[in-house]
mmCIF file as Biopython writes it, N, C-alpha, C and O atoms, coordinates in Angstrom:
data_model
#
loop_
_atom_site.group_PDB
_atom_site.id
_atom_site.type_symbol
_atom_site.label_atom_id
_atom_site.label_alt_id
_atom_site.label_comp_id
_atom_site.label_asym_id
_atom_site.label_entity_id
_atom_site.label_seq_id
_atom_site.pdbx_PDB_ins_code
_atom_site.Cartn_x
_atom_site.Cartn_y
_atom_site.Cartn_z
_atom_site.occupancy
_atom_site.B_iso_or_equiv
_atom_site.auth_seq_id
_atom_site.auth_asym_id
_atom_site.pdbx_PDB_model_num
ATOM 1   N N  . UNK A ? 1  ? 49.825 143.885 143.546 1.0 0.0 1  A 1 
ATOM 2   C CA . UNK A ? 1  ? 49.480 143.182 142.393 1.0 0.0 1  A 1 
ATOM 3   C C  . UNK A ? 1  ? 49.793 144.228 141.266 1.0 0.0 1  A 1 
ATOM 4   O O  . UNK A ? 1  ? 49.085 145.235 141.283 1.0 0.0 1  A 1 
ATOM 5   N N  . UNK A ? 2  ? 50.617 144.151 140.427 1.0 0.0 2  A 1 
ATOM 6   C CA . UNK A ? 2  ? 51.047 144.712 139.078 1.0 0.0 2  A 1 
ATOM 7   C C  . UNK A ? 2  ? 50.253 144.552 138.481 1.0 0.0 2  A 1 
ATOM 8   O O  . UNK A ? 2  ? 49.416 143.665 138.653 1.0 0.0 2  A 1 
ATOM 9   N N  . UNK A ? 3  ? 50.276 145.678 137.244 1.0 0.0 3  A 1 
ATOM 10  C CA . UNK A ? 3  ? 49.348 145.520 136.229 1.0 0.0 3  A 1 
ATOM 11  C C  . UNK A ? 3  ? 49.586 144.349 135.153 1.0 0.0 3  A 1 
ATOM 12  O O  . UNK A ? 3  ? 48.716 143.871 134.424 1.0 0.0 3  A 1 
ATOM 13  N N  . UNK A ? 4  ? 50.989 143.971 135.204 1.0 0.0 4  A 1 
ATOM 14  C CA . UNK A ? 4  ? 51.185 142.734 134.500 1.0 0.0 4  A 1 
ATOM 15  C C  . UNK A ? 4  ? 50.774 141.531 135.381 1.0 0.0 4  A 1 
ATOM 16  O O  . UNK A ? 4  ? 51.120 140.473 134.854 1.0 0.0 4  A 1 
ATOM 17  N N  . UNK A ? 5  ? 50.423 141.446 136.038 1.0 0.0 5  A 1 
ATOM 18  C CA . UNK A ? 5  ? 49.915 140.472 136.735 1.0 0.0 5  A 1 
ATOM 19  C C  . UNK A ? 5  ? 48.325 140.170 137.067 1.0 0.0 5  A 1 
ATOM 20  O O  . UNK A ? 5  ? 48.022 139.065 137.516 1.0 0.0 5  A 1 
ATOM 21  N N  . UNK A ? 6  ? 47.403 141.091 136.856 1.0 0.0 6  A 1 
ATOM 22  C CA . UNK A ? 6  ? 46.319 141.210 136.551 1.0 0.0 6  A 1 
ATOM 23  C C  . UNK A ? 6  ? 45.902 140.275 135.644 1.0 0.0 6  A 1 
ATOM 24  O O  . UNK A ? 6  ? 46.550 140.011 134.631 1.0 0.0 6  A 1 
ATOM 25  N N  . UNK A ? 7  ? 44.515 139.580 136.034 1.0 0.0 7  A 1 
ATOM 26  C CA . UNK A ? 7  ? 44.008 138.659 135.369 1.0 0.0 7  A 1 
ATOM 27  C C  . UNK A ? 7  ? 42.747 139.620 134.486 1.0 0.0 7  A 1 
ATOM 28  O O  . UNK A ? 7  ? 42.200 140.657 134.861 1.0 0.0 7  A 1 
ATOM 29  N N  . UNK A ? 8  ? 42.559 138.891 133.287 1.0 0.0 8  A 1 
ATOM 30  C CA . UNK A ? 8  ? 41.525 139.351 132.414 1.0 0.0 8  A 1 
ATOM 31  C C  . UNK A ? 8  ? 40.591 138.357 131.774 1.0 0.0 8  A 1 
ATOM 32  O O  . UNK A ? 8  ? 41.093 137.321 131.338 1.0 0.0 8  A 1 
ATOM 33  N N  . UNK A ? 9  ? 39.332 138.541 131.670 1.0 0.0 9  A 1 
ATOM 34  C CA . UNK A ? 9  ? 38.478 137.314 130.987 1.0 0.0 9  A 1 
ATOM 35  C C  . UNK A ? 9  ? 38.291 137.867 129.355 1.0 0.0 9  A 1 
ATOM 36  O O  . UNK A ? 9  ? 38.398 139.029 128.964 1.0 0.0 9  A 1 
ATOM 37  N N  . UNK A ? 10 ? 38.010 136.766 128.630 1.0 0.0 10 A 1 
ATOM 38  C CA . UNK A ? 10 ? 37.878 136.970 127.272 1.0 0.0 10 A 1 
ATOM 39  C C  . UNK A ? 10 ? 36.895 135.937 126.902 1.0 0.0 10 A 1 
ATOM 40  O O  . UNK A ? 10 ? 37.041 134.743 127.161 1.0 0.0 10 A 1 
ATOM 41  N N  . UNK A ? 11 ? 35.863 136.462 126.269 1.0 0.0 11 A 1 
ATOM 42  C CA . UNK A ? 11 ? 34.936 135.634 125.887 1.0 0.0 11 A 1 
ATOM 43  C C  . UNK A ? 11 ? 35.138 135.291 124.370 1.0 0.0 11 A 1 
ATOM 44  O O  . UNK A ? 11 ? 35.288 136.164 123.515 1.0 0.0 11 A 1 
ATOM 45  N N  . UNK A ? 12 ? 35.127 133.819 124.086 1.0 0.0 12 A 1 
ATOM 46  C CA . UNK A ? 12 ? 35.508 133.541 122.703 1.0 0.0 12 A 1 
ATOM 47  C C  . UNK A ? 12 ? 34.628 132.462 122.258 1.0 0.0 12 A 1 
ATOM 48  O O  . UNK A ? 12 ? 34.190 131.737 123.151 1.0 0.0 12 A 1 
ATOM 49  N N  . UNK A ? 13 ? 34.241 132.180 120.907 1.0 0.0 13 A 1 
ATOM 50  C CA . UNK A ? 13 ? 33.558 130.828 120.679 1.0 0.0 13 A 1 
ATOM 51  C C  . UNK A ? 13 ? 34.598 129.888 120.825 1.0 0.0 13 A 1 
ATOM 52  O O  . UNK A ? 13 ? 35.786 130.201 120.903 1.0 0.0 13 A 1 
ATOM 53  N N  . UNK A ? 14 ? 34.068 128.499 120.870 1.0 0.0 14 A 1 
ATOM 54  C CA . UNK A ? 14 ? 34.871 127.348 121.048 1.0 0.0 14 A 1 
ATOM 55  C C  . UNK A ? 14 ? 35.954 127.098 119.792 1.0 0.0 14 A 1 
ATOM 56  O O  . UNK A ? 14 ? 37.028 126.523 119.969 1.0 0.0 14 A 1 
ATOM 57  N N  . UNK A ? 15 ? 35.511 127.615 118.503 1.0 0.0 15 A 1 
ATOM 58  C CA . UNK A ? 15 ? 36.307 127.789 117.198 1.0 0.0 15 A 1 
ATOM 59  C C  . UNK A ? 15 ? 37.504 128.645 117.516 1.0 0.0 15 A 1 
ATOM 60  O O  . UNK A ? 15 ? 38.659 128.260 117.334 1.0 0.0 15 A 1 
ATOM 61  N N  . UNK A ? 16 ? 37.210 129.701 117.950 1.0 0.0 16 A 1 
ATOM 62  C CA . UNK A ? 16 ? 37.860 130.648 118.285 1.0 0.0 16 A 1 
ATOM 63  C C  . UNK A ? 16 ? 39.156 130.392 119.255 1.0 0.0 16 A 1 
ATOM 64  O O  . UNK A ? 16 ? 40.374 130.448 119.087 1.0 0.0 16 A 1 
ATOM 65  N N  . UNK A ? 17 ? 38.389 130.117 120.230 1.0 0.0 17 A 1 
ATOM 66  C CA . UNK A ? 17 ? 39.652 129.261 121.198 1.0 0.0 17 A 1 
ATOM 67  C C  . UNK A ? 17 ? 40.489 128.538 120.769 1.0 0.0 17 A 1 
ATOM 68  O O  . UNK A ? 17 ? 41.686 128.623 121.046 1.0 0.0 17 A 1 
ATOM 69  N N  . UNK A ? 18 ? 39.820 127.462 119.793 1.0 0.0 18 A 1 
ATOM 70  C CA . UNK A ? 18 ? 40.812 126.811 119.161 1.0 0.0 18 A 1 
ATOM 71  C C  . UNK A ? 18 ? 41.810 127.344 118.115 1.0 0.0 18 A 1 
ATOM 72  O O  . UNK A ? 18 ? 42.900 126.788 117.979 1.0 0.0 18 A 1 
ATOM 73  N N  . UNK A ? 19 ? 41.467 128.383 117.393 1.0 0.0 19 A 1 
ATOM 74  C CA . UNK A ? 19 ? 42.307 128.996 116.581 1.0 0.0 19 A 1 
ATOM 75  C C  . UNK A ? 19 ? 43.374 129.647 117.313 1.0 0.0 19 A 1 
ATOM 76  O O  . UNK A ? 19 ? 44.477 129.706 116.770 1.0 0.0 19 A 1 
ATOM 77  N N  . UNK A ? 20 ? 43.180 130.236 118.683 1.0 0.0 20 A 1 
ATOM 78  C CA . UNK A ? 20 ? 44.249 131.163 119.270 1.0 0.0 20 A 1 
ATOM 79  C C  . UNK A ? 20 ? 45.112 129.989 119.873 1.0 0.0 20 A 1 
ATOM 80  O O  . UNK A ? 20 ? 46.329 130.168 119.841 1.0 0.0 20 A 1 
ATOM 81  N N  . UNK A ? 21 ? 44.640 128.802 120.426 1.0 0.0 21 A 1 
ATOM 82  C CA . UNK A ? 21 ? 45.287 127.860 120.948 1.0 0.0 21 A 1 
ATOM 83  C C  . UNK A ? 21 ? 46.409 127.104 119.605 1.0 0.0 21 A 1 
ATOM 84  O O  . UNK A ? 21 ? 47.598 126.795 119.685 1.0 0.0 21 A 1 
ATOM 85  N N  . UNK A ? 22 ? 45.665 127.018 118.706 1.0 0.0 22 A 1 
ATOM 86  C CA . UNK A ? 22 ? 46.845 126.862 117.379 1.0 0.0 22 A 1 
ATOM 87  C C  . UNK A ? 22 ? 47.811 127.653 117.225 1.0 0.0 22 A 1 
ATOM 88  O O  . UNK A ? 22 ? 49.003 127.351 117.178 1.0 0.0 22 A 1 
ATOM 89  N N  . UNK A ? 23 ? 47.309 128.751 117.136 1.0 0.0 23 A 1 
ATOM 90  C CA . UNK A ? 23 ? 48.587 129.943 116.968 1.0 0.0 23 A 1 
ATOM 91  C C  . UNK A ? 23 ? 49.428 129.902 118.331 1.0 0.0 23 A 1 
ATOM 92  O O  . UNK A ? 23 ? 50.656 129.926 118.257 1.0 0.0 23 A 1 
ATOM 93  N N  . UNK A ? 24 ? 48.795 129.841 119.558 1.0 0.0 24 A 1 
ATOM 94  C CA . UNK A ? 24 ? 49.995 129.770 120.648 1.0 0.0 24 A 1 
ATOM 95  C C  . UNK A ? 24 ? 50.716 128.665 120.714 1.0 0.0 24 A 1 
ATOM 96  O O  . UNK A ? 24 ? 51.878 128.712 121.116 1.0 0.0 24 A 1 
ATOM 97  N N  . UNK A ? 25 ? 50.091 127.429 120.303 1.0 0.0 25 A 1 
ATOM 98  C CA . UNK A ? 25 ? 51.138 126.120 120.100 1.0 0.0 25 A 1 
ATOM 99  C C  . UNK A ? 25 ? 52.062 126.506 119.047 1.0 0.0 25 A 1 
ATOM 100 O O  . UNK A ? 25 ? 53.174 126.022 119.258 1.0 0.0 25 A 1 
ATOM 101 N N  . UNK A ? 26 ? 51.984 127.381 117.723 1.0 0.0 26 A 1 
ATOM 102 C CA . UNK A ? 26 ? 52.849 127.307 116.868 1.0 0.0 26 A 1 
ATOM 103 C C  . UNK A ? 26 ? 54.037 128.177 117.397 1.0 0.0 26 A 1 
ATOM 104 O O  . UNK A ? 26 ? 55.191 127.756 117.316 1.0 0.0 26 A 1 
ATOM 105 N N  . UNK A ? 27 ? 53.773 129.260 117.879 1.0 0.0 27 A 1 
ATOM 106 C CA . UNK A ? 27 ? 54.834 130.341 118.513 1.0 0.0 27 A 1 
ATOM 107 C C  . UNK A ? 27 ? 55.469 129.507 119.503 1.0 0.0 27 A 1 
ATOM 108 O O  . UNK A ? 27 ? 56.673 129.742 119.609 1.0 0.0 27 A 1 
ATOM 109 N N  . UNK A ? 28 ? 55.022 128.598 120.263 1.0 0.0 28 A 1 
ATOM 110 C CA . UNK A ? 28 ? 55.768 128.086 121.376 1.0 0.0 28 A 1 
ATOM 111 C C  . UNK A ? 28 ? 56.693 127.205 120.807 1.0 0.0 28 A 1 
ATOM 112 O O  . UNK A ? 28 ? 57.892 127.326 121.059 1.0 0.0 28 A 1 
ATOM 113 N N  . UNK A ? 29 ? 56.242 126.282 120.028 1.0 0.0 29 A 1 
ATOM 114 C CA . UNK A ? 29 ? 56.971 125.124 119.237 1.0 0.0 29 A 1 
ATOM 115 C C  . UNK A ? 29 ? 57.713 125.471 117.856 1.0 0.0 29 A 1 
ATOM 116 O O  . UNK A ? 29 ? 58.875 125.113 117.657 1.0 0.0 29 A 1 
ATOM 117 N N  . UNK A ? 30 ? 56.990 126.165 116.951 1.0 0.0 30 A 1 
ATOM 118 C CA . UNK A ? 30 ? 57.345 126.479 115.709 1.0 0.0 30 A 1 
ATOM 119 C C  . UNK A ? 30 ? 58.360 127.526 115.367 1.0 0.0 30 A 1 
ATOM 120 O O  . UNK A ? 30 ? 58.766 127.659 114.213 1.0 0.0 30 A 1 
ATOM 121 N N  . UNK A ? 31 ? 58.801 128.321 116.433 1.0 0.0 31 A 1 
ATOM 122 C CA . UNK A ? 31 ? 59.582 129.904 116.392 1.0 0.0 31 A 1 
ATOM 123 C C  . UNK A ? 31 ? 60.853 129.391 117.364 1.0 0.0 31 A 1 
ATOM 124 O O  . UNK A ? 31 ? 60.922 128.538 118.248 1.0 0.0 31 A 1 
ATOM 125 N N  . UNK A ? 32 ? 61.723 130.222 116.839 1.0 0.0 32 A 1 
ATOM 126 C CA . UNK A ? 32 ? 62.770 130.152 117.759 1.0 0.0 32 A 1 
ATOM 127 C C  . UNK A ? 32 ? 62.809 131.353 118.851 1.0 0.0 32 A 1 
ATOM 128 O O  . UNK A ? 32 ? 62.375 132.455 118.516 1.0 0.0 32 A 1 
ATOM 129 N N  . UNK A ? 33 ? 63.200 131.197 119.839 1.0 0.0 33 A 1 
ATOM 130 C CA . UNK A ? 33 ? 63.236 132.239 120.959 1.0 0.0 33 A 1 
ATOM 131 C C  . UNK A ? 33 ? 63.025 133.789 120.370 1.0 0.0 33 A 1 
ATOM 132 O O  . UNK A ? 33 ? 62.057 134.490 120.663 1.0 0.0 33 A 1 
ATOM 133 N N  . UNK A ? 34 ? 63.902 134.111 119.657 1.0 0.0 34 A 1 
ATOM 134 C CA . UNK A ? 34 ? 63.812 135.255 119.242 1.0 0.0 34 A 1 
ATOM 135 C C  . UNK A ? 34 ? 62.997 135.876 118.413 1.0 0.0 34 A 1 
ATOM 136 O O  . UNK A ? 34 ? 62.878 137.101 118.372 1.0 0.0 34 A 1 
ATOM 137 N N  . UNK A ? 35 ? 62.232 134.872 117.525 1.0 0.0 35 A 1 
ATOM 138 C CA . UNK A ? 35 ? 61.259 135.154 116.804 1.0 0.0 35 A 1 
ATOM 139 C C  . UNK A ? 35 ? 59.965 135.252 117.742 1.0 0.0 35 A 1 
ATOM 140 O O  . UNK A ? 35 ? 59.191 136.180 117.506 1.0 0.0 35 A 1 
ATOM 141 N N  . UNK A ? 36 ? 59.700 134.462 118.677 1.0 0.0 36 A 1 
ATOM 142 C CA . UNK A ? 36 ? 58.467 134.368 119.517 1.0 0.0 36 A 1 
ATOM 143 C C  . UNK A ? 36 ? 58.679 135.587 120.412 1.0 0.0 36 A 1 
ATOM 144 O O  . UNK A ? 36 ? 57.628 136.172 120.671 1.0 0.0 36 A 1 
ATOM 145 N N  . UNK A ? 37 ? 59.867 136.153 120.987 1.0 0.0 37 A 1 
ATOM 146 C CA . UNK A ? 37 ? 59.771 137.227 121.646 1.0 0.0 37 A 1 
ATOM 147 C C  . UNK A ? 37 ? 59.485 138.445 120.672 1.0 0.0 37 A 1 
ATOM 148 O O  . UNK A ? 37 ? 58.702 139.303 121.078 1.0 0.0 37 A 1 
ATOM 149 N N  . UNK A ? 38 ? 60.123 138.603 119.280 1.0 0.0 38 A 1 
ATOM 150 C CA . UNK A ? 38 ? 59.668 139.524 118.725 1.0 0.0 38 A 1 
ATOM 151 C C  . UNK A ? 38 ? 58.148 139.854 118.400 1.0 0.0 38 A 1 
ATOM 152 O O  . UNK A ? 38 ? 57.657 140.982 118.445 1.0 0.0 38 A 1 
ATOM 153 N N  . UNK A ? 39 ? 57.564 138.821 118.105 1.0 0.0 39 A 1 
ATOM 154 C CA . UNK A ? 39 ? 56.298 138.513 117.783 1.0 0.0 39 A 1 
ATOM 155 C C  . UNK A ? 39 ? 55.172 138.644 118.693 1.0 0.0 39 A 1 
ATOM 156 O O  . UNK A ? 39 ? 54.040 139.039 118.414 1.0 0.0 39 A 1 
ATOM 157 N N  . UNK A ? 40 ? 55.740 138.165 120.102 1.0 0.0 40 A 1 
ATOM 158 C CA . UNK A ? 40 ? 54.884 138.287 121.044 1.0 0.0 40 A 1 
ATOM 159 C C  . UNK A ? 40 ? 55.083 139.124 122.245 1.0 0.0 40 A 1 
ATOM 160 O O  . UNK A ? 40 ? 54.244 139.622 122.996 1.0 0.0 40 A 1 
ATOM 161 N N  . UNK A ? 41 ? 56.505 139.178 122.267 1.0 0.0 41 A 1 
ATOM 162 C CA . UNK A ? 41 ? 56.600 140.054 123.704 1.0 0.0 41 A 1 
ATOM 163 C C  . UNK A ? 41 ? 56.946 139.091 124.699 1.0 0.0 41 A 1 
ATOM 164 O O  . UNK A ? 41 ? 57.146 139.484 125.848 1.0 0.0 41 A 1 
ATOM 165 N N  . UNK A ? 42 ? 57.061 137.674 124.359 1.0 0.0 42 A 1 
ATOM 166 C CA . UNK A ? 42 ? 57.075 136.905 125.751 1.0 0.0 42 A 1 
ATOM 167 C C  . UNK A ? 42 ? 57.973 135.484 125.066 1.0 0.0 42 A 1 
ATOM 168 O O  . UNK A ? 42 ? 58.228 135.352 123.869 1.0 0.0 42 A 1 
ATOM 169 N N  . UNK A ? 43 ? 58.300 134.646 126.008 1.0 0.0 43 A 1 
ATOM 170 C CA . UNK A ? 43 ? 59.326 133.717 125.544 1.0 0.0 43 A 1 
ATOM 171 C C  . UNK A ? 43 ? 58.656 132.546 125.121 1.0 0.0 43 A 1 
ATOM 172 O O  . UNK A ? 43 ? 57.569 132.498 125.697 1.0 0.0 43 A 1 
ATOM 173 N N  . UNK A ? 44 ? 58.795 131.749 124.500 1.0 0.0 44 A 1 
ATOM 174 C CA . UNK A ? 44 ? 58.216 130.214 123.968 1.0 0.0 44 A 1 
ATOM 175 C C  . UNK A ? 44 ? 57.929 129.678 125.449 1.0 0.0 44 A 1 
ATOM 176 O O  . UNK A ? 44 ? 56.843 129.112 125.573 1.0 0.0 44 A 1 
ATOM 177 N N  . UNK A ? 45 ? 58.715 129.766 126.569 1.0 0.0 45 A 1 
ATOM 178 C CA . UNK A ? 45 ? 57.996 129.140 127.804 1.0 0.0 45 A 1 
ATOM 179 C C  . UNK A ? 45 ? 56.636 129.550 128.297 1.0 0.0 45 A 1 
ATOM 180 O O  . UNK A ? 45 ? 55.638 128.888 128.581 1.0 0.0 45 A 1 
ATOM 181 N N  . UNK A ? 46 ? 56.910 130.914 128.314 1.0 0.0 46 A 1 
ATOM 182 C CA . UNK A ? 46 ? 55.636 131.787 128.685 1.0 0.0 46 A 1 
ATOM 183 C C  . UNK A ? 46 ? 54.418 131.551 127.571 1.0 0.0 46 A 1 
ATOM 184 O O  . UNK A ? 46 ? 53.247 131.346 127.891 1.0 0.0 46 A 1 
ATOM 185 N N  . UNK A ? 47 ? 54.813 131.604 126.486 1.0 0.0 47 A 1 
ATOM 186 C CA . UNK A ? 47 ? 53.226 131.376 125.532 1.0 0.0 47 A 1 
ATOM 187 C C  . UNK A ? 47 ? 53.158 129.905 125.809 1.0 0.0 47 A 1 
ATOM 188 O O  . UNK A ? 47 ? 51.956 129.656 125.729 1.0 0.0 47 A 1 
ATOM 189 N N  . UNK A ? 48 ? 53.920 128.574 126.148 1.0 0.0 48 A 1 
ATOM 190 C CA . UNK A ? 48 ? 53.502 127.370 126.189 1.0 0.0 48 A 1 
ATOM 191 C C  . UNK A ? 48 ? 52.779 127.247 127.390 1.0 0.0 48 A 1 
ATOM 192 O O  . UNK A ? 48 ? 51.847 126.443 127.411 1.0 0.0 48 A 1 
ATOM 193 N N  . UNK A ? 49 ? 53.112 128.063 128.634 1.0 0.0 49 A 1 
ATOM 194 C CA . UNK A ? 49 ? 52.187 128.061 129.606 1.0 0.0 49 A 1 
ATOM 195 C C  . UNK A ? 49 ? 50.585 128.435 129.490 1.0 0.0 49 A 1 
ATOM 196 O O  . UNK A ? 49 ? 49.673 127.883 130.106 1.0 0.0 49 A 1 
ATOM 197 N N  . UNK A ? 50 ? 50.497 129.329 128.706 1.0 0.0 50 A 1 
ATOM 198 C CA . UNK A ? 50 ? 49.260 129.979 128.065 1.0 0.0 50 A 1 
ATOM 199 C C  . UNK A ? 50 ? 48.514 128.889 127.084 1.0 0.0 50 A 1 
ATOM 200 O O  . UNK A ? 50 ? 47.297 128.709 127.119 1.0 0.0 50 A 1 
ATOM 201 N N  . UNK A ? 51 ? 49.211 128.341 126.400 1.0 0.0 51 A 1 
ATOM 202 C CA . UNK A ? 51 ? 49.008 127.343 125.537 1.0 0.0 51 A 1 
ATOM 203 C C  . UNK A ? 51 ? 48.121 126.443 126.359 1.0 0.0 51 A 1 
ATOM 204 O O  . UNK A ? 51 ? 46.931 126.247 126.113 1.0 0.0 51 A 1 
ATOM 205 N N  . UNK A ? 52 ? 48.928 125.812 127.542 1.0 0.0 52 A 1 
ATOM 206 C CA . UNK A ? 52 ? 48.439 124.805 128.179 1.0 0.0 52 A 1 
ATOM 207 C C  . UNK A ? 52 ? 47.245 124.809 129.050 1.0 0.0 52 A 1 
ATOM 208 O O  . UNK A ? 52 ? 46.366 123.955 129.161 1.0 0.0 52 A 1 
ATOM 209 N N  . UNK A ? 53 ? 47.439 126.292 129.825 1.0 0.0 53 A 1 
ATOM 210 C CA . UNK A ? 53 ? 45.756 126.644 130.268 1.0 0.0 53 A 1 
ATOM 211 C C  . UNK A ? 53 ? 44.938 126.650 129.407 1.0 0.0 53 A 1 
ATOM 212 O O  . UNK A ? 53 ? 43.903 126.015 129.611 1.0 0.0 53 A 1 
ATOM 213 N N  . UNK A ? 54 ? 45.109 127.344 128.186 1.0 0.0 54 A 1 
ATOM 214 C CA . UNK A ? 54 ? 43.885 127.324 127.087 1.0 0.0 54 A 1 
ATOM 215 C C  . UNK A ? 54 ? 43.367 125.669 126.762 1.0 0.0 54 A 1 
ATOM 216 O O  . UNK A ? 54 ? 42.215 125.279 126.568 1.0 0.0 54 A 1 
ATOM 217 N N  . UNK A ? 55 ? 44.540 124.935 126.778 1.0 0.0 55 A 1 
ATOM 218 C CA . UNK A ? 55 ? 43.805 123.762 126.177 1.0 0.0 55 A 1 
ATOM 219 C C  . UNK A ? 55 ? 43.403 122.868 127.270 1.0 0.0 55 A 1 
ATOM 220 O O  . UNK A ? 55 ? 42.731 121.871 127.005 1.0 0.0 55 A 1 
ATOM 221 N N  . UNK A ? 56 ? 43.771 123.150 128.537 1.0 0.0 56 A 1 
ATOM 222 C CA . UNK A ? 56 ? 43.275 122.416 129.392 1.0 0.0 56 A 1 
ATOM 223 C C  . UNK A ? 56 ? 41.585 123.034 129.637 1.0 0.0 56 A 1 
ATOM 224 O O  . UNK A ? 56 ? 40.702 122.242 129.967 1.0 0.0 56 A 1 
ATOM 225 N N  . UNK A ? 57 ? 41.369 124.119 129.487 1.0 0.0 57 A 1 
ATOM 226 C CA . UNK A ? 57 ? 39.841 124.765 129.670 1.0 0.0 57 A 1 
ATOM 227 C C  . UNK A ? 57 ? 39.427 123.889 128.306 1.0 0.0 57 A 1 
ATOM 228 O O  . UNK A ? 57 ? 38.673 122.952 128.567 1.0 0.0 57 A 1 
ATOM 229 N N  . UNK A ? 58 ? 39.770 124.023 126.967 1.0 0.0 58 A 1 
ATOM 230 C CA . UNK A ? 58 ? 39.118 123.628 126.061 1.0 0.0 58 A 1 
ATOM 231 C C  . UNK A ? 58 ? 38.928 121.802 126.217 1.0 0.0 58 A 1 
ATOM 232 O O  . UNK A ? 58 ? 37.980 121.279 125.632 1.0 0.0 58 A 1 
ATOM 233 N N  . UNK A ? 59 ? 39.590 121.211 126.779 1.0 0.0 59 A 1 
ATOM 234 C CA . UNK A ? 59 ? 39.672 119.880 127.139 1.0 0.0 59 A 1 
ATOM 235 C C  . UNK A ? 59 ? 38.561 119.428 127.967 1.0 0.0 59 A 1 
ATOM 236 O O  . UNK A ? 59 ? 37.878 118.411 127.846 1.0 0.0 59 A 1 
ATOM 237 N N  . UNK A ? 60 ? 38.491 120.494 128.949 1.0 0.0 60 A 1 
ATOM 238 C CA . UNK A ? 60 ? 37.407 120.297 130.251 1.0 0.0 60 A 1 
ATOM 239 C C  . UNK A ? 60 ? 36.069 121.151 129.416 1.0 0.0 60 A 1 
ATOM 240 O O  . UNK A ? 60 ? 35.022 120.990 130.042 1.0 0.0 60 A 1 
ATOM 241 N N  . UNK A ? 61 ? 35.943 121.772 128.503 1.0 0.0 61 A 1 
ATOM 242 C CA . UNK A ? 61 ? 34.686 122.152 127.958 1.0 0.0 61 A 1 
ATOM 243 C C  . UNK A ? 61 ? 34.145 121.102 127.085 1.0 0.0 61 A 1 
ATOM 244 O O  . UNK A ? 61 ? 32.966 120.997 126.749 1.0 0.0 61 A 1 
ATOM 245 N N  . UNK A ? 62 ? 35.062 120.383 126.769 1.0 0.0 62 A 1 
ATOM 246 C CA . UNK A ? 62 ? 34.775 119.193 125.411 1.0 0.0 62 A 1 
ATOM 247 C C  . UNK A ? 62 ? 33.910 118.050 126.272 1.0 0.0 62 A 1 
ATOM 248 O O  . UNK A ? 62 ? 33.112 117.464 125.540 1.0 0.0 62 A 1 
ATOM 249 N N  . UNK A ? 63 ? 33.891 117.627 127.588 1.0 0.0 63 A 1 
ATOM 250 C CA . UNK A ? 63 ? 33.175 116.739 128.008 1.0 0.0 63 A 1 
ATOM 251 C C  . UNK A ? 63 ? 31.550 116.875 128.329 1.0 0.0 63 A 1 
ATOM 252 O O  . UNK A ? 63 ? 30.921 115.906 128.753 1.0 0.0 63 A 1 
#
């Protein structure tokens, strides 16, 4: 496994996770591919995938 594939854990409050989720959603949908890449080092598709995972976790913890 390369360093880029290793998983990390990050503890956030629910409000912090929502703020990060909102920022990721903006980056995935509100920026063009070049701007997204410049700001995040990732493509909109990669940012969308991170957003989807975070949103799923938020949805599951809301229940």
